[in-house]
All heavy atoms as a GROMACS GRO file, in nm:
protein
  656
    1MET      N    1   8.688   8.497  10.590
    1MET     CA    2   8.707   8.609  10.681
    1MET      C    3   8.706   8.564  10.827
    1MET      O    4   8.689   8.644  10.916
    1MET     CB    5   8.596   8.712  10.659
    1MET     CG    6   8.603   8.784  10.525
    1MET     SD    7   8.752   8.880  10.501
    1MET     CE    8   8.707   9.032  10.575
    2ALA      N    9   8.725   8.436  10.852
    2ALA     CA   10   8.726   8.387  10.990
    2ALA      C   11   8.859   8.418  11.058
    2ALA      O   12   8.863   8.421  11.179
    2ALA     CB   13   8.701   8.236  10.989
    3ASP      N   14   8.963   8.445  10.982
    3ASP     CA   15   9.093   8.472  11.038
    3ASP      C   16   9.100   8.615  11.090
    3ASP      O   17   9.094   8.712  11.011
    3ASP     CB   18   9.201   8.448  10.935
    3ASP     CG   19   9.343   8.458  10.988
    3ASP    OD1   20   9.358   8.468  11.113
    3ASP    OD2   21   9.435   8.463  10.906
    4GLU      N   22   9.114   8.632  11.220
    4GLU     CA   23   9.117   8.764  11.282
    4GLU      C   24   9.232   8.852  11.235
    4GLU      O   25   9.215   8.971  11.208
    4GLU     CB   26   9.120   8.750  11.434
    4GLU     CG   27   9.120   8.881  11.510
    4GLU     CD   28   8.986   8.954  11.500
    4GLU    OE1   29   8.883   8.888  11.478
    4GLU    OE2   30   8.988   9.077  11.517
    5SER      N   31   9.352   8.792  11.221
    5SER     CA   32   9.468   8.871  11.178
    5SER      C   33   9.451   8.921  11.034
    5SER      O   34   9.489   9.031  11.001
    5SER     CB   35   9.597   8.792  11.192
    5SER     OG   36   9.596   8.681  11.107
    6TYR      N   37   9.388   8.840  10.950
    6TYR     CA   38   9.365   8.878  10.811
    6TYR      C   39   9.265   8.996  10.807
    6TYR      O   40   9.285   9.092  10.738
    6TYR     CB   41   9.309   8.760  10.733
    6TYR     CG   42   9.274   8.791  10.590
    6TYR    CD1   43   9.375   8.815  10.497
    6TYR    CD2   44   9.144   8.801  10.550
    6TYR    CE1   45   9.344   8.844  10.365
    6TYR    CE2   46   9.111   8.830  10.417
    6TYR     CZ   47   9.212   8.852  10.326
    6TYR     OH   48   9.182   8.881  10.196
    7ARG      N   49   9.159   8.987  10.888
    7ARG     CA   50   9.062   9.096  10.894
    7ARG      C   51   9.123   9.225  10.942
    7ARG      O   52   9.095   9.332  10.890
    7ARG     CB   53   8.943   9.058  10.984
    7ARG     CG   54   8.836   8.980  10.907
    7ARG     CD   55   8.713   8.964  10.988
    7ARG     NE   56   8.734   8.849  11.078
    7ARG     CZ   57   8.692   8.845  11.202
    7ARG    NH1   58   8.631   8.945  11.260
    7ARG    NH2   59   8.717   8.738  11.276
    8ARG      N   60   9.209   9.217  11.039
    8ARG     CA   61   9.278   9.337  11.091
    8ARG      C   62   9.368   9.397  10.986
    8ARG      O   63   9.374   9.520  10.970
    8ARG     CB   64   9.356   9.303  11.216
    8ARG     CG   65   9.270   9.287  11.337
    8ARG     CD   66   9.351   9.266  11.460
    8ARG     NE   67   9.265   9.241  11.572
    8ARG     CZ   68   9.302   9.206  11.692
    8ARG    NH1   69   9.432   9.189  11.716
    8ARG    NH2   70   9.217   9.184  11.786
    9ARG      N   71   9.440   9.313  10.914
    9ARG     CA   72   9.530   9.361  10.807
    9ARG      C   73   9.450   9.432  10.698
    9ARG      O   74   9.490   9.539  10.650
    9ARG     CB   75   9.613   9.247  10.750
    9ARG     CG   76   9.728   9.293  10.668
    9ARG     CD   77   9.821   9.178  10.630
    9ARG     NE   78   9.755   9.090  10.539
    9ARG     CZ   79   9.751   8.957  10.547
    9ARG    NH1   80   9.809   8.895  10.650
    9ARG    NH2   81   9.691   8.881  10.460
   10ILE      N   82   9.340   9.375  10.660
   10ILE     CA   83   9.252   9.435  10.557
   10ILE      C   84   9.197   9.568  10.609
   10ILE      O   85   9.194   9.668  10.537
   10ILE     CB   86   9.137   9.340  10.517
   10ILE    CG1   87   9.192   9.215  10.449
   10ILE    CG2   88   9.036   9.412  10.430
   10ILE    CD1   89   9.269   9.243  10.322
   11ALA      N   90   9.153   9.570  10.734
   11ALA     CA   91   9.100   9.697  10.792
   11ALA      C   92   9.206   9.807  10.795
   11ALA      O   93   9.175   9.923  10.765
   11ALA     CB   94   9.046   9.669  10.931
   12ARG      N   95   9.330   9.769  10.828
   12ARG     CA   96   9.439   9.869  10.829
   12ARG      C   97   9.462   9.927  10.688
   12ARG      O   98   9.478  10.049  10.674
   12ARG     CB   99   9.569   9.805  10.877
   12ARG     CG  100   9.590   9.824  11.023
   12ARG     CD  101   9.733   9.792  11.067
   12ARG     NE  102   9.790   9.673  11.014
   12ARG     CZ  103   9.787   9.554  11.071
   12ARG    NH1  104   9.730   9.540  11.187
   12ARG    NH2  105   9.841   9.450  11.015
   13GLN      N  106   9.459   9.843  10.587
   13GLN     CA  107   9.478   9.888  10.450
   13GLN      C  108   9.364   9.980  10.408
   13GLN      O  109   9.387  10.082  10.343
   13GLN     CB  110   9.491   9.770  10.354
   13GLN     CG  111   9.619   9.693  10.368
   13GLN     CD  112   9.740   9.779  10.341
   13GLN    OE1  113   9.743   9.867  10.254
   13GLN    NE2  114   9.846   9.757  10.416
   14LEU      N  115   9.241   9.943  10.444
   14LEU     CA  116   9.127  10.028  10.411
   14LEU      C  117   9.137  10.164  10.480
   14LEU      O  118   9.112  10.267  10.419
   14LEU     CB  119   8.997   9.959  10.449
   14LEU     CG  120   8.954   9.841  10.364
   14LEU    CD1  121   8.833   9.772  10.426
   14LEU    CD2  122   8.925   9.886  10.222
   15ASN      N  123   9.182  10.164  10.607
   15ASN     CA  124   9.195  10.289  10.679
   15ASN      C  125   9.304  10.379  10.616
   15ASN      O  126   9.286  10.499  10.606
   15ASN     CB  127   9.228  10.265  10.825
   15ASN     CG  128   9.108  10.215  10.902
   15ASN    OD1  129   8.993  10.232  10.862
   15ASN    ND2  130   9.135  10.149  11.013
   16LYS      N  131   9.413  10.316  10.571
   16LYS     CA  132   9.519  10.395  10.506
   16LYS      C  133   9.464  10.460  10.379
   16LYS      O  134   9.488  10.579  10.353
   16LYS     CB  135   9.636  10.305  10.467
   16LYS     CG  136   9.723  10.264  10.582
   16LYS     CD  137   9.836  10.176  10.533
   16LYS     CE  138   9.913  10.115  10.648
   16LYS     NZ  139  10.014  10.023  10.602
   17GLY      N  140   9.391  10.386  10.300
   17GLY     CA  141   9.334  10.440  10.177
   17GLY      C  142   9.235  10.552  10.205
   17GLY      O  143   9.234  10.656  10.138
   18GLU      N  144   9.150  10.530  10.307
   18GLU     CA  145   9.053  10.633  10.342
   18GLU      C  146   9.120  10.759  10.393
   18GLU      O  147   9.081  10.872  10.359
   18GLU     CB  148   8.956  10.579  10.444
   18GLU     CG  149   8.860  10.474  10.388
   18GLU     CD  150   8.783  10.400  10.496
   18GLU    OE1  151   8.799  10.431  10.615
   18GLU    OE2  152   8.703  10.312  10.457
   19ASN      N  153   9.226  10.742  10.474
   19ASN     CA  154   9.298  10.859  10.525
   19ASN      C  155   9.370  10.936  10.414
   19ASN      O  156   9.373  11.058  10.416
   19ASN     CB  157   9.397  10.815  10.633
   19ASN     CG  158   9.329  10.772  10.760
   19ASN    OD1  159   9.216  10.813  10.786
   19ASN    ND2  160   9.395  10.692  10.839
   20LEU      N  161   9.427  10.862  10.322
   20LEU     CA  162   9.492  10.926  10.208
   20LEU      C  163   9.391  11.005  10.124
   20LEU      O  164   9.417  11.120  10.084
   20LEU     CB  165   9.565  10.824  10.122
   20LEU     CG  166   9.648  10.877  10.008
   20LEU    CD1  167   9.761  10.968  10.060
   20LEU    CD2  168   9.706  10.764   9.928
   21HIS      N  169   9.275  10.946  10.105
   21HIS     CA  170   9.172  11.014  10.027
   21HIS      C  171   9.125  11.141  10.101
   21HIS      O  172   9.101  11.247  10.040
   21HIS     CB  173   9.053  10.921  10.003
   21HIS     CG  174   8.944  10.981   9.922
   21HIS    ND1  175   8.958  11.009   9.788
   21HIS    CD2  176   8.820  11.020   9.957
   21HIS    CE1  177   8.845  11.063   9.743
   21HIS    NE2  178   8.761  11.073   9.842
   22ALA      N  179   9.110  11.132  10.234
   22ALA     CA  180   9.070  11.250  10.315
   22ALA      C  181   9.173  11.360  10.305
   22ALA      O  182   9.137  11.476  10.296
   22ALA     CB  183   9.047  11.207  10.459
   23LEU      N  184   9.302  11.323  10.310
   23LEU     CA  185   9.410  11.423  10.295
   23LEU      C  186   9.400  11.494  10.161
   23LEU      O  187   9.407  11.616  10.152
   23LEU     CB  188   9.545  11.359  10.315
   23LEU     CG  189   9.667  11.447  10.289
   23LEU    CD1  190   9.669  11.567  10.386
   23LEU    CD2  191   9.794  11.367  10.299
   24ARG      N  192   9.385  11.414  10.054
   24ARG     CA  193   9.375  11.473   9.919
   24ARG      C  194   9.253  11.564   9.909
   24ARG      O  195   9.261  11.669   9.847
   24ARG     CB  196   9.369  11.364   9.813
   24ARG     CG  197   9.503  11.289   9.796
   24ARG     CD  198   9.491  11.181   9.692
   24ARG     NE  199   9.455  11.232   9.563
   24ARG     CZ  200   9.542  11.277   9.471
   24ARG    NH1  201   9.672  11.273   9.498
   24ARG    NH2  202   9.500  11.321   9.354
   25ARG      N  203   9.146  11.524   9.971
   25ARG     CA  204   9.024  11.607   9.968
   25ARG      C  205   9.046  11.738  10.041
   25ARG      O  206   9.010  11.845   9.993
   25ARG     CB  207   8.907  11.531  10.030
   25ARG     CG  208   8.774  11.597  10.014
   25ARG     CD  209   8.653  11.513  10.058
   25ARG     NE  210   8.674  11.445  10.182
   25ARG     CZ  211   8.686  11.310  10.193
   25ARG    NH1  212   8.680  11.235  10.088
   25ARG    NH2  213   8.703  11.255  10.309
   26GLU      N  214   9.113  11.734  10.157
   26GLU     CA  215   9.143  11.857  10.231
   26GLU      C  216   9.235  11.949  10.153
   26GLU      O  217   9.214  12.069  10.151
   26GLU     CB  218   9.208  11.822  10.367
   26GLU     CG  219   9.113  11.766  10.468
   26GLU     CD  220   9.008  11.865  10.512
   26GLU    OE1  221   9.039  11.984  10.529
   26GLU    OE2  222   8.891  11.825  10.529
   27LEU      N  223   9.334  11.892  10.087
   27LEU     CA  224   9.424  11.974  10.004
   27LEU      C  225   9.350  12.034   9.887
   27LEU      O  226   9.374  12.150   9.851
   27LEU     CB  227   9.543  11.890   9.956
   27LEU     CG  228   9.644  11.850  10.064
   27LEU    CD1  229   9.746  11.753  10.003
   27LEU    CD2  230   9.710  11.971  10.122
   28ALA      N  231   9.262  11.958   9.826
   28ALA     CA  232   9.187  12.009   9.714
   28ALA      C  233   9.093  12.122   9.755
   28ALA      O  234   9.074  12.219   9.682
   28ALA     CB  235   9.106  11.897   9.649
   29TYR      N  236   9.038  12.114   9.876
   29TYR     CA  237   8.948  12.219   9.922
   29TYR      C  238   9.020  12.348   9.955
   29TYR      O  239   8.958  12.452   9.968
   29TYR     CB  240   8.863  12.171  10.038
   29TYR     CG  241   8.746  12.089   9.993
   29TYR    CD1  242   8.731  11.956  10.034
   29TYR    CD2  243   8.655  12.137   9.904
   29TYR    CE1  244   8.628  11.879   9.990
   29TYR    CE2  245   8.550  12.059   9.857
   29TYR     CZ  246   8.538  11.930   9.900
   29TYR     OH  247   8.435  11.854   9.855
   30ALA      N  248   9.152  12.342   9.968
   30ALA     CA  249   9.228  12.468   9.983
   30ALA      C  250   9.210  12.550   9.856
   30ALA      O  251   9.216  12.674   9.860
   30ALA     CB  252   9.376  12.438  10.008
   31GLY      N  253   9.189  12.485   9.744
   31GLY     CA  254   9.158  12.553   9.616
   31GLY      C  255   9.007  12.552   9.594
   31GLY      O  256   8.961  12.553   9.480
   32GLU      N  257   8.930  12.544   9.701
   32GLU     CA  258   8.785  12.539   9.702
   32GLU      C  259   8.730  12.417   9.631
   32GLU      O  260   8.616  12.416   9.583
   32GLU     CB  261   8.724  12.669   9.646
   32GLU     CG  262   8.749  12.784   9.739
   32GLU     CD  263   8.774  12.915   9.664
   32GLU    OE1  264   8.748  12.920   9.545
   32GLU    OE2  265   8.826  13.007   9.729
   33GLY      N  266   8.813  12.312   9.620
   33GLY     CA  267   8.767  12.186   9.566
   33GLY      C  268   8.729  12.185   9.422
   33GLY      O  269   8.656  12.098   9.375
   34ALA      N  270   8.777  12.282   9.348
   34ALA     CA  271   8.741  12.290   9.206
   34ALA      C  272   8.863  12.285   9.119
   34ALA      O  273   8.967  12.334   9.154
   34ALA     CB  274   8.665  12.421   9.181
   35VAL      N  275   8.845  12.223   9.002
   35VAL     CA  276   8.947  12.228   8.900
   35VAL      C  277   8.920  12.356   8.825
   35VAL      O  278   8.818  12.373   8.757
   35VAL     CB  279   8.939  12.105   8.806
   35VAL    CG1  280   9.044  12.113   8.697
   35VAL    CG2  281   8.959  11.979   8.889
   36ARG      N  282   9.014  12.449   8.830
   36ARG     CA  283   8.990  12.583   8.778
   36ARG      C  284   9.046  12.605   8.636
   36ARG      O  285   9.034  12.714   8.582
   36ARG     CB  286   9.054  12.686   8.869
   36ARG     CG  287   9.000  12.678   9.009
   36ARG     CD  288   8.937  12.806   9.049
   36ARG     NE  289   8.887  12.800   9.182
   36ARG     CZ  290   8.759  12.807   9.211
   36ARG    NH1  291   8.668  12.821   9.119
   36ARG    NH2  292   8.720  12.802   9.336
   37ARG      N  293   9.108  12.507   8.579
   37ARG     CA  294   9.168  12.523   8.449
   37ARG      C  295   9.074  12.475   8.341
   37ARG      O  296   8.999  12.380   8.358
   37ARG     CB  297   9.300  12.446   8.443
   37ARG     CG  298   9.396  12.478   8.554
   37ARG     CD  299   9.443  12.619   8.546
   37ARG     NE  300   9.539  12.645   8.654
   37ARG     CZ  301   9.552  12.759   8.714
   37ARG    NH1  302   9.477  12.860   8.680
   37ARG    NH2  303   9.640  12.777   8.806
   38ARG      N  304   9.083  12.537   8.223
   38ARG     CA  305   8.995  12.499   8.113
   38ARG      C  306   9.050  12.383   8.029
   38ARG      O  307   8.977  12.298   7.986
   38ARG     CB  308   8.977  12.619   8.019
   38ARG     CG  309   8.896  12.725   8.079
   38ARG     CD  310   8.870  12.833   7.976
   38ARG     NE  311   8.792  12.941   8.037
   38ARG     CZ  312   8.744  13.041   7.972
   38ARG    NH1  313   8.766  13.051   7.840
   38ARG    NH2  314   8.670  13.131   8.031
   39HIS      N  315   9.178  12.382   8.006
   39HIS     CA  316   9.237  12.286   7.916
   39HIS      C  317   9.283  12.162   7.991
   39HIS      O  318   9.327  12.169   8.106
   39HIS     CB  319   9.354  12.348   7.839
   39HIS     CG  320   9.314  12.469   7.759
   39HIS    ND1  321   9.233  12.460   7.647
   39HIS    CD2  322   9.334  12.598   7.777
   39HIS    CE1  323   9.210  12.578   7.598
   39HIS    NE2  324   9.273  12.669   7.678
   40HIS      N  325   9.274  12.050   7.923
   40HIS     CA  326   9.308  11.920   7.985
   40HIS      C  327   9.451  11.920   8.038
   40HIS      O  328   9.474  11.868   8.150
   40HIS     CB  329   9.287  11.807   7.884
   40HIS     CG  330   9.323  11.676   7.938
   40HIS    ND1  331   9.247  11.610   8.034
   40HIS    CD2  332   9.428  11.594   7.912
   40HIS    CE1  333   9.302  11.496   8.065
   40HIS    NE2  334   9.412  11.481   7.990
   41GLU      N  335   9.543  11.973   7.966
   41GLU     CA  336   9.683  11.974   8.010
   41GLU      C  337   9.698  12.054   8.140
   41GLU      O  338   9.768  12.010   8.232
   41GLU     CB  339   9.773  12.036   7.901
   41GLU     CG  340   9.920  12.035   7.939
   41GLU     CD  341  10.006  12.090   7.827
   41GLU    OE1  342   9.972  12.072   7.709
   41GLU    OE2  343  10.107  12.153   7.862
   42GLN      N  344   9.629  12.167   8.150
   42GLN     CA  345   9.637  12.247   8.269
   42GLN      C  346   9.566  12.178   8.388
   42GLN      O  347   9.611  12.186   8.502
   42GLN     CB  348   9.575  12.385   8.246
   42GLN     CG  349   9.653  12.470   8.148
   42GLN     CD  350   9.577  12.595   8.108
   42GLN    OE1  351   9.453  12.599   8.107
   42GLN    NE2  352   9.654  12.700   8.077
   43GLN      N  353   9.460  12.108   8.360
   43GLN     CA  354   9.390  12.031   8.465
   43GLN      C  355   9.481  11.921   8.516
   43GLN      O  356   9.486  11.895   8.637
   43GLN     CB  357   9.260  11.969   8.411
   43GLN     CG  358   9.156  12.076   8.381
   43GLN     CD  359   9.034  12.018   8.313
   43GLN    OE1  360   9.028  11.897   8.282
   43GLN    NE2  361   8.935  12.102   8.287
   44SER      N  362   9.550  11.856   8.424
   44SER     CA  363   9.647  11.751   8.463
   44SER      C  364   9.758  11.809   8.552
   44SER      O  365   9.796  11.745   8.651
   44SER     CB  366   9.708  11.683   8.340
   44SER     OG  367   9.609  11.615   8.270
   45GLU      N  368   9.807  11.925   8.518
   45GLU     CA  369   9.910  11.990   8.597
   45GLU      C  370   9.860  12.020   8.738
   45GLU      O  371   9.931  12.001   8.836
   45GLU     CB  372   9.958  12.119   8.530
   45GLU     CG  373  10.044  12.096   8.407
   45GLU     CD  374  10.076  12.225   8.334
   45GLU    OE1  375  10.032  12.333   8.378
   45GLU    OE2  376  10.146  12.213   8.231
   46GLN      N  377   9.734  12.067   8.748
   46GLN     CA  378   9.678  12.096   8.877
   46GLN      C  379   9.666  11.969   8.960
   46GLN      O  380   9.700  11.966   9.082
   46GLN     CB  381   9.540  12.159   8.863
   46GLN     CG  382   9.476  12.202   8.993
   46GLN     CD  383   9.342  12.269   8.975
   46GLN    OE1  384   9.300  12.299   8.865
   46GLN    NE2  385   9.274  12.291   9.085
   47MET      N  386   9.627  11.859   8.901
   47MET     CA  387   9.617  11.730   8.974
   47MET      C  388   9.755  11.677   9.012
   47MET      O  389   9.769  11.618   9.120
   47MET     CB  390   9.538  11.628   8.891
   47MET     CG  391   9.393  11.662   8.873
   47MET     SD  392   9.304  11.672   9.031
   47MET     CE  393   9.283  11.849   9.051
   48TRP      N  394   9.854  11.698   8.927
   48TRP     CA  395   9.991  11.656   8.960
   48TRP      C  396  10.041  11.738   9.082
   48TRP      O  397  10.110  11.683   9.168
   48TRP     CB  398  10.086  11.672   8.844
   48TRP     CG  399  10.083  11.552   8.755
   48TRP    CD1  400  10.035  11.545   8.627
   48TRP    CD2  401  10.129  11.420   8.784
   48TRP    NE1  402  10.046  11.419   8.578
   48TRP    CE2  403  10.105  11.337   8.671
   48TRP    CE3  404  10.187  11.363   8.895
   48TRP    CZ2  405  10.137  11.203   8.666
   48TRP    CZ3  406  10.218  11.228   8.891
   48TRP    CH2  407  10.196  11.152   8.778
   49CYS      N  408  10.009  11.863   9.087
   49CYS     CA  409  10.048  11.943   9.203
   49CYS      C  410   9.984  11.892   9.332
   49CYS      O  411  10.048  11.886   9.436
   49CYS     CB  412  10.010  12.091   9.182
   49CYS     SG  413  10.107  12.173   9.057
   50LEU      N  414   9.858  11.850   9.321
   50LEU     CA  415   9.792  11.790   9.437
   50LEU      C  416   9.861  11.659   9.479
   50LEU      O  417   9.884  11.635   9.596
   50LEU     CB  418   9.644  11.759   9.402
   50LEU     CG  419   9.561  11.688   9.508
   50LEU    CD1  420   9.552  11.769   9.636
   50LEU    CD2  421   9.422  11.658   9.453
   51THR      N  422   9.902  11.581   9.380
   51THR     CA  423   9.974  11.458   9.408
   51THR      C  424  10.108  11.483   9.474
   51THR      O  425  10.145  11.417   9.573
   51THR     CB  426   9.992  11.374   9.280
   51THR    OG1  427   9.864  11.347   9.227
   51THR    CG2  428  10.068  11.248   9.303
   52VAL      N  429  10.180  11.581   9.423
   52VAL     CA  430  10.312  11.616   9.481
   52VAL      C  431  10.296  11.664   9.625
   52VAL      O  432  10.372  11.622   9.716
   52VAL     CB  433  10.386  11.721   9.394
   52VAL    CG1  434  10.505  11.777   9.465
   52VAL    CG2  435  10.425  11.659   9.262
   53ALA      N  436  10.197  11.750   9.649
   53ALA     CA  437  10.171  11.799   9.784
   53ALA      C  438  10.132  11.686   9.878
   53ALA      O  439  10.184  11.677   9.992
   53ALA     CB  440  10.064  11.903   9.784
   54THR      N  441  10.050  11.595   9.831
   54THR     CA  442  10.012  11.479   9.913
   54THR      C  443  10.131  11.392   9.946
   54THR      O  444  10.151  11.353  10.062
   54THR     CB  445   9.902  11.394   9.838
   54THR    OG1  446   9.793  11.478   9.808
   54THR    CG2  447   9.859  11.277   9.923
   55ASN      N  448  10.212  11.363   9.847
   55ASN     CA  449  10.332  11.280   9.869
   55ASN      C  450  10.429  11.346   9.965
   55ASN      O  451  10.490  11.279  10.051
   55ASN     CB  452  10.400  11.249   9.738
   55ASN     CG  453  10.322  11.152   9.653
   55ASN    OD1  454  10.228  11.086   9.699
   55ASN    ND2  455  10.354  11.145   9.525
   56ALA      N  456  10.444  11.478   9.956
   56ALA     CA  457  10.535  11.550  10.046
   56ALA      C  458  10.485  11.538  10.190
   56ALA      O  459  10.564  11.514  10.283
   56ALA     CB  460  10.549  11.695  10.004
   57ILE      N  461  10.357  11.557  10.210
   57ILE     CA  462  10.299  11.547  10.345
   57ILE      C  463  10.311  11.407  10.401
   57ILE      O  464  10.350  11.386  10.518
   57ILE     CB  465  10.154  11.594  10.343
   57ILE    CG1  466  10.149  11.745  10.317
   57ILE    CG2  467  10.084  11.561  10.476
   57ILE    CD1  468  10.013  11.802  10.291
   58VAL      N  469  10.283  11.306  10.320
   58VAL     CA  470  10.294  11.170  10.367
   58VAL      C  471  10.438  11.133  10.400
   58VAL      O  472  10.468  11.073  10.504
   58VAL     CB  473  10.236  11.072  10.262
   58VAL    CG1  474  10.272  10.926  10.294
   58VAL    CG2  475  10.087  11.088  10.252
   59THR      N  476  10.532  11.179  10.317
   59THR     CA  477  10.672  11.150  10.343
   59THR      C  478  10.721  11.220  10.469
   59THR      O  479  10.786  11.159  10.553
   59THR     CB  480  10.760  11.196  10.224
   59THR    OG1  481  10.716  11.126  10.107
   59THR    CG2  482  10.906  11.169  10.247
   60TRP      N  483  10.685  11.346  10.488
   60TRP     CA  484  10.722  11.420  10.604
   60TRP      C  485  10.664  11.352  10.730
   60TRP      O  486  10.733  11.334  10.830
   60TRP     CB  487  10.674  11.566  10.597
   60TRP     CG  488  10.698  11.641  10.720
   60TRP    CD1  489  10.610  11.676  10.816
   60TRP    CD2  490  10.825  11.691  10.768
   60TRP    NE1  491  10.670  11.745  10.917
   60TRP    CE2  492  10.802  11.756  10.891
   60TRP    CE3  493  10.954  11.685  10.719
   60TRP    CZ2  494  10.902  11.813  10.964
   60TRP    CZ3  495  11.056  11.746  10.792
   60TRP    CH2  496  11.028  11.808  10.911
   61SER      N  497  10.536  11.317  10.724
   61SER     CA  498  10.471  11.251  10.837
   61SER      C  499  10.538  11.117  10.872
   61SER      O  500  10.555  11.085  10.988
   61SER     CB  501  10.322  11.230  10.811
   61SER     OG  502  10.258  11.353  10.791
   62THR      N  503  10.573  11.044  10.769
   62THR     CA  504  10.638  10.914  10.788
   62THR      C  505  10.772  10.932  10.858
   62THR      O  506  10.804  10.863  10.954
   62THR     CB  507  10.658  10.841  10.656
   62THR    OG1  508  10.529  10.824  10.592
   62THR    CG2  509  10.723  10.706  10.674
   63GLU      N  510  10.853  11.028  10.812
   63GLU     CA  511  10.980  11.053  10.878
   63GLU      C  512  10.967  11.106  11.018
   63GLU      O  513  11.040  11.070  11.108
   63GLU     CB  514  11.062  11.153  10.793
   63GLU     CG  515  11.127  11.092  10.673
   63GLU     CD  516  11.232  10.989  10.710
   63GLU    OE1  517  11.319  11.018  10.794
   63GLU    OE2  518  11.225  10.878  10.657
   64LEU      N  519  10.867  11.192  11.040
   64LEU     CA  520  10.843  11.253  11.169
   64LEU      C  521  10.804  11.149  11.272
   64LEU      O  522  10.843  11.155  11.386
   64LEU     CB  523  10.738  11.362  11.157
   64LEU     CG  524  10.717  11.450  11.278
   64LEU    CD1  525  10.842  11.534  11.302
   64LEU    CD2  526  10.596  11.540  11.256
   65LEU      N  527  10.719  11.055  11.232
   65LEU     CA  528  10.663  10.958  11.322
   65LEU      C  529  10.741  10.825  11.326
   65LEU      O  530  10.703  10.735  11.398
   65LEU     CB  531  10.518  10.929  11.285
   65LEU     CG  532  10.426  11.048  11.292
   65LEU    CD1  533  10.287  11.012  11.240
   65LEU    CD2  534  10.417  11.104  11.433
   66ARG      N  535  10.848  10.815  11.251
   66ARG     CA  536  10.923  10.692  11.243
   66ARG      C  537  10.990  10.662  11.376
   66ARG      O  538  11.058  10.750  11.435
   66ARG     CB  539  11.031  10.700  11.135
   66ARG     CG  540  11.097  10.570  11.106
   66ARG     CD  541  11.192  10.588  10.997
   66ARG     NE  542  11.314  10.651  11.051
   66ARG     CZ  543  11.429  10.658  10.991
   66ARG    NH1  544  11.439  10.610  10.871
   66ARG    NH2  545  11.530  10.714  11.046
   67PRO      N  546  10.973  10.543  11.432
   67PRO     CA  547  11.037  10.509  11.558
   67PRO      C  548  11.188  10.489  11.540
   67PRO      O  549  11.236  10.460  11.430
   67PRO     CB  550  10.970  10.379  11.598
   67PRO     CG  551  10.921  10.320  11.474
   67PRO     CD  552  10.892  10.434  11.380
   68GLY      N  553  11.262  10.505  11.648
   68GLY     CA  554  11.404  10.473  11.645
   68GLY      C  555  11.493  10.592  11.620
   68GLY      O  556  11.610  10.576  11.586
   69GLY      N  557  11.444  10.710  11.634
   69GLY     CA  558  11.532  10.825  11.615
   69GLY      C  559  11.449  10.952  11.608
   69GLY      O  560  11.337  10.949  11.567
   70ASP      N  561  11.511  11.059  11.647
   70ASP     CA  562  11.442  11.187  11.645
   70ASP      C  563  11.477  11.257  11.514
   70ASP      O  564  11.566  11.345  11.510
   70ASP     CB  565  11.483  11.269  11.766
   70ASP     CG  566  11.399  11.395  11.778
   70ASP    OD1  567  11.301  11.410  11.702
   70ASP    OD2  568  11.431  11.479  11.862
   71ARG      N  569  11.412  11.219  11.407
   71ARG     CA  570  11.433  11.282  11.276
   71ARG      C  571  11.388  11.425  11.277
   71ARG      O  572  11.441  11.508  11.206
   71ARG     CB  573  11.361  11.204  11.167
   71ARG     CG  574  11.420  11.071  11.135
   71ARG     CD  575  11.540  11.097  11.054
   71ARG     NE  576  11.583  10.972  10.993
   71ARG     CZ  577  11.687  10.964  10.919
   71ARG    NH1  578  11.758  11.069  10.892
   71ARG    NH2  579  11.722  10.849  10.868
   72ALA      N  580  11.283  11.455  11.354
   72ALA     CA  581  11.230  11.589  11.356
   72ALA      C  582  11.330  11.690  11.405
   72ALA      O  583  11.339  11.801  11.358
   72ALA     CB  584  11.101  11.595  11.439
   73ALA      N  585  11.411  11.650  11.504
   73ALA     CA  586  11.511  11.741  11.560
   73ALA      C  587  11.614  11.778  11.457
   73ALA      O  588  11.661  11.894  11.454
   73ALA     CB  589  11.578  11.679  11.680
   74SER      N  590  11.652  11.687  11.371
   74SER     CA  591  11.753  11.718  11.269
   74SER      C  592  11.696  11.807  11.158
   74SER      O  593  11.770  11.868  11.084
   74SER     CB  594  11.807  11.588  11.209
   74SER     OG  595  11.707  11.521  11.138
   75CYS      N  596  11.565  11.817  11.147
   75CYS     CA  597  11.502  11.900  11.045
   75CYS      C  598  11.472  12.040  11.092
   75CYS      O  599  11.439  12.126  11.013
   75CYS     CB  600  11.373  11.832  10.995
   75CYS     SG  601  11.403  11.676  10.914
   76ARG      N  602  11.475  12.061  11.223
   76ARG     CA  603  11.442  12.195  11.277
   76ARG      C  604  11.559  12.290  11.254
   76ARG      O  605  11.676  12.250  11.256
   76ARG     CB  606  11.418  12.183  11.425
   76ARG     CG  607  11.285  12.123  11.461
   76ARG     CD  608  11.262  12.129  11.610
   76ARG     NE  609  11.184  12.016  11.646
   76ARG     CZ  610  11.220  11.922  11.732
   76ARG    NH1  611  11.332  11.931  11.796
   76ARG    NH2  612  11.145  11.819  11.756
   77PRO      N  613  11.527  12.418  11.234
   77PRO     CA  614  11.635  12.518  11.224
   77PRO      C  615  11.718  12.521  11.354
   77PRO      O  616  11.666  12.492  11.463
   77PRO     CB  617  11.561  12.649  11.204
   77PRO     CG  618  11.424  12.610  11.155
   77PRO     CD  619  11.396  12.475  11.216
   78ALA      N  620  11.845  12.556  11.343
   78ALA     CA  621  11.937  12.552  11.456
   78ALA      C  622  11.891  12.643  11.571
   78ALA      O  623  11.908  12.611  11.686
   78ALA     CB  624  12.077  12.588  11.413
   79HIS      N  625  11.834  12.756  11.540
   79HIS     CA  626  11.794  12.850  11.642
   79HIS      C  627  11.672  12.804  11.723
   79HIS      O  628  11.643  12.863  11.825
   79HIS     CB  629  11.769  12.989  11.586
   79HIS     CG  630  11.652  12.996  11.494
   79HIS    ND1  631  11.656  12.953  11.363
   79HIS    CD2  632  11.526  13.039  11.515
   79HIS    CE1  633  11.539  12.972  11.305
   79HIS    NE2  634  11.454  13.024  11.397
   80ARG      N  635  11.604  12.700  11.681
   80ARG     CA  636  11.488  12.651  11.753
   80ARG      C  637  11.512  12.522  11.830
   80ARG      O  638  11.426  12.466  11.887
   80ARG     CB  639  11.371  12.628  11.656
   80ARG     CG  640  11.320  12.756  11.597
   80ARG     CD  641  11.191  12.731  11.530
   80ARG     NE  642  11.141  12.862  11.484
   80ARG     CZ  643  11.025  12.879  11.433
   80ARG    NH1  644  10.941  12.778  11.425
   80ARG    NH2  645  10.986  12.996  11.391
   81ARG      N  646  11.631  12.472  11.825
   81ARG     CA  647  11.661  12.348  11.897
   81ARG      C  648  11.674  12.363  12.040
   81ARG      O  649  11.698  12.450  12.107
   81ARG     CB  650  11.791  12.285  11.840
   81ARG     CG  651  11.768  12.226  11.705
   81ARG     CD  652  11.884  12.146  11.664
   81ARG     NE  653  11.860  12.108  11.524
   81ARG     CZ  654  11.957  12.067  11.445
   81ARG    NH1  655  12.077  12.058  11.486
   81ARG    NH2  656  11.930  12.035  11.322
   0.00000   0.00000   0.00000
C-alpha cells in the first residue's frame, strides 16, 4: 500500500460501492425499507424492481454528467429548452 496512485484507485472504487449502496438504501426506504411480499418469487420481483430503478438512476446520472456534450439538453422537452 505504499503506492499512492494504487491507494487512490482503491479508495475511488470503495466510494463508488458505498455510494451505490446508499442509493439502493434510499430507494428501498421509499417503500419504508421493508420487503412486503410473502412469497419468495414476489420478494425477488420487488428486489429486481429496486435493481432496475437503481440502474436507471445510475445510467441517467452518467449521461447527465458525462463531459463533452450537453446530453441533458437533448433529453429535455422542447417547450423547456
